[in-house]
N, C-alpha and C positions, 0 to 999 in steps of 0.2 A: 504494500500500500504506500501512498504518498507519506513522506515524513510529516509527523504531527505539526512541526513548526511551520509547514507550508500552508496549513489550514487556519483560517481566521474565524470560522463560524463557531468553534468550540467542539464540533463533531467531525469525525472523518466520514465523508459521504459514502453511504451504502456499505459501511463496515460495521459489523455487529459482533458481540460476544454472546455465546450460548452457554448456559450452565446446565450441567447434567446432574442426575440424581446423586452421583458420587461426589459432587461438589466441585468438580473440575470445570474449567471454562475453555471454550474453543472459539477462535475467531473465524468468521465466514464473511463472504461478500454477498449481500442481499440487495436487490434493487428495491428502493423505497416505494416505487410505484406499483408494486405487486403485493397487495395486502393478503392475497390468498396464501402466499408462501409463509407469511407470519402466522396465519391461522393454522396451517399444517404443522408448523413447529410447535405451537402451543397445544395442539391436539396430541402431539407425541408424548406418551407417558414418561419417557426418559428425560424430557426437557423440563427443567425447573424454572428457568428465567431467560430472558433475552434483554440485552442492554446494548445501547450504541457505544461505539468506540469513541471515547472523548479525547480531546486534545489537552495534553499537559505541557506546560512551558516553564522554562527556568525563570526564577525570580532573579533578575540580573542585579549584580552589584553595579550601581550607577557609575558612570565615568567620574573619576576624581576631579575635584574643582581645579581650576588653573591658577589658584593662588600660590605664589612661589614658596611661601613658608609652610604650606600644607604638609609636604612630606616629612617635616620635622615636628609636627604637632602630635606628639605621642598620645596625648589624652584623647584626641579624636579617633585614633586607632584603637585605643583601649576601650572606649565606650561605644565603638562601632557607629559613630554618628553618620558617616556617609551612607552605609546600607539602610539606615533608618529613614533617610530623607525621602525615599520612595513612598513612605507611609505618612510622613508629616515633617515639616521643616520649621514649625513654630508659627505658621500663618494662623491668625485668629487668636493667638495667645498673648496676653499682656504680662510682661515680667517687670515687677517693681524691683529696682536695684537700689537698696538702701546702703549708701556708700559715701565716697568723698566727692561725688559729682561726676560730670562727664565733659571731656574736652571736645572741641570741634576738630576732629581728625579725619583724614580722607577715607579711612576704611569703616567709618560709621556714617558717612554722608548719605547713605541710602535710607537712613531712618529719619522720620519725624517723631518727636517724643510725645508721649501721652501723659497728660496731667503732671508735669514736672513740678517739683517744689524744693526750695532751698530752706531747710529748717534752721540753718545757722544764721541766716539773715531774715528769716520769716518773709520770704518773697516767693510768689508763685511764678517761677520761671525756671529755665534749665539751669541747674546749679553748676557753677564753674568748678572744675576739678581742683581740689586743694592740694593734692599730692600725687596724682597719677593713678592711684589704686582703683578708683571707680571706673576710669576709662579702660584700664586693663581688664577688670571684671566684666564690664559691659561688652568688651571686645570678645572675650572668651565665650560669652553667651550668644552674641548676635552680630559679630562684625560682618560686613558685607562679604558675600561669598561668590566664588566663580567670576570675579571681576578683574583677575590678573594682578591683584594688589595685596600685599601683605599675606595674612593667613585667612582661615575659614572660621566661621562661628559654629557653635553646637546647634543652635536653632536660628539660622540667619534671617528668617522671615518673621520672627517674633517682634512684637511691639514692645519698646522699652519705656518704662516709667522711671526716670532718674530722680532719686530722692536724696538730697545732700544732707549728711549728718556728720561726717568725719572731717576734722580740721586738718591743717597742714602736718600735724604730728600723728595723724591717724587716730585721734581720740574723739569721743563723743560722750553723751550722757544717756541714761535710761529715759530721761524726759524726751529728748529728741528722737530716740529710737521708737519710743511708744507713739509719739505723734506721727512718725513716718508710717508705722504699721497701721494705725487707724486710718491715715490718709489713703494708703494702698487699698485697704478693704473698702473704703467709701467710694473709691474712684475706679473700681472695676478691675483691679489686678487679679489675674488668675494664679500667678506664681509670685512669691516674694523671695528674693535672694539676700541673705545676710552673711556676707564674708567678714564678719566682725563678731565680737563677743568678749568673754573673759575666761581665763583658764580655771579649771576646777581641780580640787584635790579629793573629790568625792563624787558620787553619782547624784543624779536628780532624785528627789527634790532637795537634798541637802545643799546642793550647789544650784541655785536658781535665783530669780529676781521676780517677786510677786507682781511688780508693775508690768514687766514684759510678759509674764505668764498670762495675765488677763487679756492682753492684746492677742497673744498666740491662740488662746482659747476661742476668742471671737473669730479669728481668721479660719480656724479649723471648723467652727460651726458653719461658716459661710463657704466651705469647700475650697478654700484657697490653699494651695500647696506652698509650704514654707521650706526653703532649703537653707541650711546653716553650715558654716565652715566648722569642722571638728577640731581645728587648731593646728598650729605648726610647731608645737614644742616637743613632739614625740613622747608625750607623757602617757600615763596609764588611764587617763579619764578624758572623755569627750568634753570639749568646752561648752559653755552656755552661750547662746540658747540652742545650739545644735543638739544638746542632750535632752531637750524637752520632748516628751512623748509624741507630740504632734508635728515635730520638725524632722525632716529628712537630713541626717548628718552627712 
């Protein structure tokens, strides 16, 4: 018969599988315009079932993006981002990045930002990046991809909501983080990223903050996914708020 990949209908024309009483299947050519042949087969006591031959096709790994740094982005290989793009690339998802702000860099120029806010200055605008960290995190999440520039993002078509809380030293307060989490929930974030926190010497709830706990509980109740950095100290305990039960560390 013709190779399955040559067929676009989902079925191989006039090709059928016949199952017999012993459970075995046999392929045969049957003209689809002769129903009497099918009736004869169904009348045969040894025939249990008749099924069309269906086309199966490989699920291709998409072509890698042409971003020059992509071959060195080990995290995209590790989390298999590129194969997942055939199922979704972040389109329709709003990610709130609670961080140091975001700079105007070429590989983020494909994005317009949703409901940005700078909680350091209490201004509803795209927060300037105080130290570069927020731009780095935003780029990991959603930098423009397959544009021949820099690297690729994990979810390049996601909508970013930049929320500025960290200062030039990478510090903020629970007050500002709380306000940012409430803002994200009130303004349609589907995901909140928290690449910040404090280190723990014990597990949750011994290591926690009741102020942020309440905001995380509200986000969980609203089905907002919260992602938290587990920490960079190589210690024995996950940092807070990543250790919170409703946060993905």
